[in-house]
VEXTORMAR-622745 format. One record per residue (C-alpha): x, y, z; residue number from 1. Coordinates in pm, 1 decimal, decimal comma. Example, Ala and Ser with C-alpha at 12.3 -4.5 7.8 and 13.67 -1.06 7.14 Angstrom:
REM VEXTORMAR-622745
NODE       c1       c2       c3   n
NODE   1230,0   -450,0    780,0   1
NODE   1367,0   -106,0    714,0   2
END
This chain:
REM VEXTORMAR-622745
NODE       c1       c2       c3   n
NODE   2487,8   4048,9   2255,8   1
NODE   2586,8   3964,3   2611,6   2
NODE   2872,3   4120,6   2800,4   3
NODE   3088,6   3835,5   2675,0   4
NODE   2989,4   3912,1   2313,9   5
NODE   2789,6   3586,9   2291,3   6
NODE   2477,1   3593,4   2070,9   7
NODE   2140,3   3590,1   2241,0   8
NODE   1820,8   3451,3   2092,8   9
NODE   1499,7   3645,1   2139,2  10
NODE   1206,3   3419,2   2051,6  11
NODE    851,7   3437,7   2178,1  12
NODE    603,0   3151,3   2144,5  13
NODE    228,0   3126,4   2142,1  14
NODE     41,3   2869,2   2353,4  15
NODE    106,9   2597,5   2091,3  16
NODE    478,3   2662,7   2109,5  17
NODE    501,8   2820,0   1764,1  18
NODE    747,8   3102,0   1705,2  19
NODE    585,4   3442,1   1669,6  20
NODE    887,9   3671,5   1690,4  21
NODE   1254,1   3619,0   1611,1  22
NODE   1377,4   3940,4   1764,2  23
NODE   1513,6   4245,2   1588,8  24
NODE   1712,0   4050,3   1330,9  25
NODE   1756,3   3699,1   1192,3  26
NODE   2021,7   3478,5   1340,9  27
NODE   2160,7   3132,2   1278,0  28
NODE   2005,2   2982,0   1590,9  29
NODE   1643,1   3091,4   1582,6  30
NODE   1537,1   2819,0   1339,8  31
NODE   1632,3   2554,7   1594,5  32
NODE   1348,6   2671,2   1816,0  33
NODE   1071,9   2638,1   1556,4  34
NODE    815,4   2381,4   1671,4  35
NODE    762,2   2199,7   1340,8  36
NODE    777,3   1839,4   1462,3  37
NODE    655,5   1571,6   1222,2  38
NODE    624,8   1195,6   1238,2  39
NODE    978,7   1065,1   1232,9  40
NODE    956,1    787,4    975,3  41
NODE    743,5    916,8    689,5  42
NODE    836,8    977,1    327,7  43
NODE    743,6   1345,2    347,7  44
NODE    551,3   1593,0    560,8  45
NODE    303,8   1710,6    298,5  46
NODE    -11,1   1539,6    178,2  47
NODE     92,4   1390,8   -159,5  48
NODE   -256,6   1458,7   -297,6  49
NODE   -295,6   1808,9   -152,1  50
NODE   -503,8   2025,9   -382,6  51
NODE   -611,0   1728,8   -594,4  52
NODE   -977,7   1642,6   -640,6  53
NODE  -1000,7   1288,9   -503,0  54
NODE  -1374,4   1247,2   -561,7  55
NODE  -1451,3    894,0   -675,3  56
NODE  -1592,1    897,9  -1032,2  57
NODE  -1965,3    841,5  -1075,9  58
NODE  -2064,9    479,6  -1098,0  59
NODE  -1737,6    354,3   -946,7  60
NODE  -1730,4    143,1   -630,9  61
NODE  -1498,6    326,7   -391,6  62
NODE  -1393,9      3,5   -225,8  63
NODE  -1290,9   -147,4   -558,8  64
NODE  -1091,1    164,9   -645,2  65
NODE   -923,2    160,5   -304,5  66
NODE   -840,5   -209,3   -326,9  67
NODE   -698,9   -169,1   -676,6  68
NODE   -476,1    123,3   -581,1  69
NODE   -362,6    -76,0   -278,0  70
NODE   -253,1   -360,0   -506,5  71
NODE    -56,8   -129,1   -733,2  72
NODE     87,8     61,4   -437,9  73
NODE    201,7   -255,8   -265,3  74
NODE    373,2   -374,9   -584,0  75
NODE    574,4    -54,4   -599,6  76
NODE    648,4    -34,6   -226,2  77
NODE    776,5   -389,2   -188,3  78
NODE    979,2   -382,3   -509,5  79
NODE   1126,5    -46,8   -409,6  80
NODE   1239,5   -195,6    -82,0  81
NODE   1403,7   -485,2   -263,2  82
NODE   1584,8   -265,9   -515,3  83
NODE   1701,3    -27,2   -242,1  84
NODE   1899,4   -316,0    -91,7  85
NODE   2144,8   -262,6   -377,7  86
NODE   2253,6     77,5   -245,0  87
NODE   2634,4     61,5   -204,9  88
NODE   2635,4   -297,2   -337,1  89
NODE   2614,1   -253,0   -715,2  90
NODE   2912,1   -338,0   -941,1  91
NODE   3011,9     26,6   -982,1  92
NODE   2902,6    374,9   -880,9  93
NODE   2699,6    447,9  -1194,1  94
NODE   2484,4    137,4  -1152,3  95
NODE   2458,9    200,4   -778,5  96
NODE   2307,7    542,8   -846,6  97
NODE   2082,7    406,0  -1121,9  98
NODE   1939,5    136,3   -894,3  99
NODE   1889,2    386,9   -613,3 100
NODE   1697,7    613,3   -851,5 101
NODE   1480,4    323,3   -966,8 102
NODE   1400,2    242,8   -604,3 103
NODE   1311,8    607,8   -538,6 104
NODE   1086,9    620,3   -846,1 105
NODE    900,3    314,6   -720,4 106
NODE    874,3    459,5   -370,6 107
NODE    721,0    776,4   -514,2 108
NODE    467,6    570,0   -708,2 109
NODE    387,5    372,0   -394,0 110
NODE    326,1    684,4   -189,0 111
NODE     83,8    830,0   -442,8 112
NODE   -100,4    502,7   -495,9 113
NODE   -135,6    427,9   -125,1 114
NODE   -256,7    783,1    -63,1 115
NODE   -513,7    735,2   -340,4 116
NODE   -621,8    403,8   -188,3 117
NODE   -674,5    568,4    149,9 118
NODE   -866,7    861,3      0,5 119
NODE  -1096,9    627,1   -192,2 120
NODE  -1161,2    388,4     96,3 121
NODE  -1058,4    516,8    441,8 122
NODE  -1154,8    181,4    593,8 123
NODE   -835,8     36,0    446,2 124
NODE   -621,5    249,4    676,3 125
NODE   -500,4     79,2    997,9 126
NODE   -615,3    241,7   1320,0 127
NODE   -356,1    397,9   1548,2 128
NODE   -389,3    577,5   1884,2 129
NODE   -588,4    900,9   1872,4 130
NODE   -374,8   1196,6   1776,9 131
NODE   -116,0    984,5   1596,9 132
NODE     85,8   1196,5   1351,0 133
NODE    122,3    912,0   1098,9 134
NODE    -30,7   1000,3    756,7 135
NODE   -256,4    749,9    585,2 136
NODE     -9,2    629,0    322,1 137
NODE    249,9    558,7    592,0 138
NODE     -4,2    374,3    804,5 139
NODE    -64,7    148,8    507,1 140
NODE    306,8     99,7    452,2 141
NODE    416,9     39,5    810,6 142
NODE    120,9    -97,1   1003,6 143
NODE     -5,8   -395,2    803,5 144
NODE    131,1   -747,9    820,9 145
NODE    205,2   -967,6    520,6 146
NODE   -153,4  -1096,4    496,7 147
NODE   -267,3   -737,3    439,9 148
NODE    -35,2   -681,3    144,3 149
NODE   -162,6   -735,4   -210,0 150
NODE    157,4   -718,6   -415,6 151
NODE    249,0   -974,3   -680,6 152
NODE    500,5  -1225,2   -550,4 153
NODE    767,7  -1124,8   -804,8 154
NODE    815,1   -798,4   -613,5 155
NODE    917,1   -974,0   -292,5 156
NODE   1177,7  -1216,0   -432,8 157
NODE   1486,3  -1164,3   -214,4 158
NODE   1851,9  -1104,4   -283,4 159
NODE   2034,4  -1260,5   -571,2 160
NODE   2324,9  -1128,7   -773,5 161
NODE   2332,1   -836,0  -1015,4 162
NODE   2210,4  -1056,1  -1302,7 163
NODE   1902,3  -1146,0  -1101,2 164
NODE   1842,8   -781,6  -1010,0 165
NODE   1835,0   -663,4  -1370,8 166
NODE   1629,1   -966,8  -1476,5 167
NODE   1370,1   -882,0  -1209,2 168
NODE   1360,4   -518,6  -1312,2 169
NODE   1316,4   -613,8  -1677,8 170
NODE   1028,5   -853,0  -1606,6 171
NODE    857,0   -620,1  -1360,2 172
NODE    893,5   -302,1  -1564,7 173
NODE    785,5   -465,9  -1891,5 174
NODE    462,2   -581,8  -1727,9 175
NODE    409,4   -264,4  -1529,4 176
NODE    470,8    -28,8  -1820,6 177
NODE    204,6   -203,7  -2027,3 178
NODE    -40,1   -158,7  -1738,2 179
NODE     47,1    207,2  -1679,4 180
NODE     20,8    300,0  -2046,3 181
NODE   -343,3    191,9  -2038,2 182
NODE   -406,1    347,8  -1698,9 183
NODE   -336,7    692,3  -1842,6 184
NODE   -690,7    670,1  -1986,1 185
NODE   -847,6    580,5  -1651,1 186
NODE  -1176,0    750,8  -1562,2 187
NODE  -1018,1    823,0  -1225,0 188
NODE   -815,8   1134,6  -1299,3 189
NODE   -590,0   1081,9   -997,8 190
NODE   -494,3    733,1  -1109,1 191
NODE   -450,0    854,2  -1466,9 192
NODE   -208,5   1126,6  -1352,3 193
NODE     -7,6    882,8  -1139,6 194
NODE     17,3    647,3  -1436,9 195
NODE    125,9    924,8  -1674,0 196
NODE    416,0   1009,0  -1444,5 197
NODE    494,6    641,1  -1397,0 198
NODE    510,6    569,5  -1771,1 199
NODE    818,1    793,0  -1804,1 200
NODE    983,5    627,5  -1506,1 201
NODE    903,5    270,0  -1604,7 202
NODE   1028,1    332,3  -1959,3 203
NODE   1369,7    417,5  -1816,8 204
NODE   1361,7    116,7  -1580,6 205
NODE   1283,3   -120,5  -1867,7 206
NODE   1552,4     27,3  -2092,8 207
NODE   1813,4     15,3  -1816,2 208
NODE   1741,1   -348,6  -1741,4 209
NODE   1710,5   -445,9  -2107,3 210
NODE   2052,3   -305,6  -2191,1 211
NODE   2208,5   -494,2  -1903,3 212
NODE   2037,9   -821,5  -1998,7 213
NODE   2186,9   -792,2  -2348,2 214
NODE   2526,9   -695,3  -2206,7 215
NODE   2539,1   -988,8  -1965,3 216
NODE   2409,0  -1238,2  -2220,1 217
NODE   2670,5  -1132,4  -2475,1 218
NODE   2949,5  -1090,4  -2221,4 219
NODE   3146,5  -1372,0  -2063,2 220
NODE   3038,0  -1731,9  -2012,0 221
NODE   3007,1  -1651,0  -1642,0 222
NODE   2781,8  -1348,0  -1693,9 223
NODE   2560,5  -1537,9  -1939,7 224
NODE   2536,9  -1835,6  -1706,0 225
NODE   2431,5  -1614,9  -1413,6 226
NODE   2170,7  -1437,3  -1626,3 227
NODE   2016,7  -1760,8  -1753,1 228
NODE   2005,4  -1898,9  -1398,8 229
NODE   1833,0  -1580,2  -1278,5 230
NODE   1571,7  -1584,9  -1555,3 231
NODE   1502,5  -1953,5  -1498,1 232
NODE   1447,0  -1893,2  -1127,9 233
NODE   1218,0  -1594,0  -1180,5 234
NODE   1015,9  -1728,1  -1471,4 235
NODE    759,9  -1924,6  -1262,5 236
NODE    636,2  -1584,2  -1137,0 237
NODE    584,3  -1439,5  -1486,4 238
NODE    239,7  -1589,6  -1547,9 239
NODE    104,6  -1460,9  -1214,3 240
NODE    145,5  -1104,9  -1338,9 241
NODE   -132,2  -1161,2  -1593,8 242
NODE   -381,0  -1350,8  -1379,5 243
NODE   -692,2  -1141,0  -1323,4 244
NODE   -815,7  -1086,0   -968,0 245
NODE  -1188,6  -1011,2   -919,0 246
NODE  -1100,6   -655,5   -813,1 247
NODE   -910,8   -605,2  -1138,5 248
NODE  -1208,7   -734,1  -1332,7 249
NODE  -1439,1   -488,8  -1155,3 250
NODE  -1219,4   -182,2  -1207,3 251
NODE  -1155,7   -270,6  -1571,6 252
NODE  -1529,3   -294,7  -1634,0 253
NODE  -1576,9     42,5  -1459,7 254
NODE  -1316,6    206,6  -1681,9 255
NODE  -1073,9    292,7  -1405,0 256
NODE   -835,4     -2,4  -1407,9 257
NODE   -670,7   -256,6  -1635,4 258
NODE   -730,1   -628,8  -1667,2 259
NODE   -369,5   -758,6  -1665,6 260
NODE   -460,9  -1045,2  -1896,4 261
NODE   -512,7   -791,7  -2175,6 262
NODE   -145,3   -688,4  -2175,6 263
NODE      5,7  -1038,4  -2167,2 264
NODE     69,0  -1064,0  -2542,6 265
NODE    221,5   -717,2  -2566,9 266
NODE    453,6   -774,8  -2271,9 267
NODE    558,3  -1113,9  -2408,0 268
NODE    648,9   -964,4  -2746,2 269
NODE    869,5   -701,4  -2581,8 270
NODE   1050,2   -958,5  -2368,2 271
NODE   1103,9  -1179,8  -2671,1 272
NODE   1260,1   -883,8  -2853,1 273
NODE   1505,8   -835,2  -2566,3 274
NODE   1583,2  -1207,7  -2554,7 275
NODE   1642,6  -1210,9  -2930,4 276
NODE   1882,2   -917,4  -2904,5 277
NODE   2058,6  -1097,9  -2621,3 278
NODE   2078,6  -1424,2  -2815,2 279
NODE   1901,1  -1628,5  -2546,6 280
NODE   1582,8  -1832,9  -2536,7 281
NODE   1272,0  -1769,7  -2329,3 282
NODE   1266,5  -1989,6  -2015,6 283
NODE   1025,7  -2283,8  -2033,0 284
NODE    936,4  -2335,7  -1666,3 285
NODE    571,0  -2334,2  -1563,6 286
NODE    403,7  -2098,6  -1316,9 287
NODE    456,0  -2106,9   -940,6 288
NODE    162,3  -2268,0   -761,2 289
NODE    -55,1  -2073,1   -523,5 290
NODE    -82,0  -2118,4   -148,3 291
NODE   -339,6  -2322,8     41,0 292
NODE   -643,9  -2519,4    -71,0 293
NODE   -767,2  -2241,8   -299,9 294
NODE   -427,5  -2165,2   -450,0 295
NODE   -415,7  -1803,7   -332,5 296
NODE   -137,5  -1577,6   -455,7 297
NODE     -0,8  -1230,6   -391,0 298
NODE   -318,6  -1044,4   -489,1 299
NODE   -503,3  -1259,4   -232,2 300
NODE   -263,1  -1165,8     47,2 301
NODE    -77,4  -1498,0     34,2 302
NODE    297,2  -1462,5     -9,3 303
NODE    632,7  -1626,6     19,6 304
NODE    817,8  -1626,6    350,0 305
NODE   1044,4  -1357,8    207,1 306
NODE    779,4  -1087,3    241,4 307
NODE    741,4  -1142,4    616,5 308
NODE   1114,1  -1096,3    663,5 309
NODE   1121,9   -787,8    441,6 310
NODE    836,6   -623,9    632,9 311
NODE    989,3   -710,9    970,0 312
NODE   1298,9   -514,6    875,8 313
NODE   1116,6   -230,4    699,4 314
NODE    856,7   -172,8    969,6 315
NODE   1031,5   -246,4   1297,4 316
NODE   1130,1    107,2   1402,5 317
NODE    800,6    265,3   1297,5 318
NODE    601,4      3,2   1486,6 319
NODE    814,5     53,0   1793,6 320
NODE    756,0    431,5   1786,7 321
NODE    415,9    494,8   1622,6 322
NODE    400,8    840,8   1774,1 323
NODE    766,7    930,1   1728,6 324
NODE    831,8   1285,5   1613,5 325
NODE   1136,9   1487,5   1524,5 326
END
């Protein structure tokens, strides 16, 4: 203590600035002097795959594995960002919390999948200045433009009302759960573990959305009208979920991934069950055309304008301060 009875802080530091002594006793101020700066915009400060054997299975092309995990990670990241826009905007507090939790589940899946992509194929990771503190999964999230993203276009559909939000979650989670259930048998043990965790999460997402679809369809004329409009607008993106990209073919043949075409019938049956319970018919609109001469779609890095705007907002601060620490 000083003569004025003010507390003094006795902290010594090594050459790196790390605390080595906090004095004779602990005090409430010493922790403020710990030099534990991390990159300011990341999802966490620990390697999400720390302690996990990330060796690529024998006979598997590492680039195919990396590209496949990038696709799945981008799906989750972009859809998480969309769902998070509902924070403080849902009809009531319970649904607000539920949607926030769904977004967080998807963000967790994205982080693991992007980390797996980077571990399998480091060439996927954008280069930053030497000594940058940004971890690989965050480099993939914040430092690629829309042409570098491989998410399905359903994930990037913007805005809409609550009916559209639950319709999107139902369509996405029905498809995704069918994929993840099969991925639990992947020869890549990392991907299998991520899928096993995701199955529990996606089951809740699908049930949450399914209950709300039934509630809205059997509610008022207004709620039913909004739901039918939402489903009709989203339906052209349904068929894209089951179109097989060459990377998906390769990983399915190698026993590490899933050909989405193989889950189309199962996913359709589940949606039809929800529609039957809701007393509504399946939309009849055809699929949304691809982009350009070759008809490229989300898996090819060709997207709607909405993704560019989403990424501009999501990435702006990180891109402005790629070496920011706190």
